[in-house]
N, C-alpha and C positions, 0 to 999 in steps of 0.2 A: 212347792211352786206349781202354779197352774198357768196355762196359756190359753187365752180366750181369743177366738177369731172375731175380728170386727171388720165389717165391710162398709166403706163410705166412698161415694163417688167412683164406684167400680174398682176401688183399691182395697186389697186385703191387708189387714194389719194384725200382727200378733201382739196382743196386750199381755204383758207379763204381770202376773199377780203373785206376789211373794211376801212372806213375813220375814224371811231371812235374806242374807246377802247371797245373790245369785252369781254376780260377776265379781270374782276375787282377784283375777289375773287374766292375762291374755288367753290362756288355755281354756278357762271357764267361759270366757266371752265367745271364743270360737265354737266351743261345744254348744252353747246356747244358739248361736246363729245356725249351725248345722242341724240341730234338732228342729228348729223352726222351719228351715228350708226343706229338709227331707221328710218330716212328718206332716207338715202343713202346706208346703209349697209356697211359703210366704217369705219375702225379703224386706218387709217393713216391720220394725219392732218399736213398740212403745213400752218403756220400762221406768218404774219409779226410781228416783235417785237413791232412795233408801235400800234398794236391792243391789247397789253397786258399792264396793268397798270404798271407804272414805278417802283413802290415799289417792284414788282416781282424781279427786278434786284438788289435789296438791300437785300442780303441774310439774314441779321439780322432781317428783318421784318418777316421771316418765311413763307411768301406767296409762294415763289417758292417751298419750300419743301412740303408744303401742297398740292399744285396743282400738282406737278410732282409725288407725291405719289399716287394721284388719277389716273393719267395717267397710272402708273404701275399697280395699283390695278385692273383697268378696262381693262387691257391688250391692251391699245392703244399705238401707236407710234406717236411722235410729233417732227416736225422740226420747230424751230423758226428761222426766217431769218431776217437779217438786219445788220446794222453797229454796232458791239459791241465794236469797238475801243474807243467809247465815254466813256466807263466805265473804271475807273482806279483801282477799287477794286481788290486786289490780290486774295482774297477768291473767288470772282466771276469768275475771269479769270481761276483759278484752277478748279472751278466747271464746267465751260464750257469745259475746256480741258478734264477732266475726263468723262463728259457726252458724249462727242464726241467719246470716246473710245468704248462705248457700242453700243447697237443695238436698243435702245428704245427712247432716248431723244437726239436731235441734236441741235446745235447752229451753223448756217451757214450764209454765206454772201448774198445769193440770193435765189429766188424761184427755180431757176434751180438746185442749189446745194441741196436744201431741197428735191426736187423731186428725185434727184439722190440718196441721202442717204436713203430715204424711200422706194425706189424701189429696192434697193439692199438688199435682205433678207439675 
């Protein structure tokens, strides 16, 4: 895994570059957030969906709720990017739609969109 610092509109964003799964559970999500915060001083994270365990996208597993609650509790902002059209679950689609209305958690199609969302305070 590599973390690249991106600055747009005076907002620092940690872009996660990974070939493997980085977020496997709540503990690995917290580890990532704390690494980004203490090593880079950043609380905005852009991460590809392929770096997150697939069970995250099965809402009934509870993994997404646990992880995203930590994102909120620790006052981070996160943009998960990738192709979400592969998921057919209506609850997941509704969750993505509602999340994108807020200002903390985003599901977008590309890194560029993730950076744009995170840099618009």
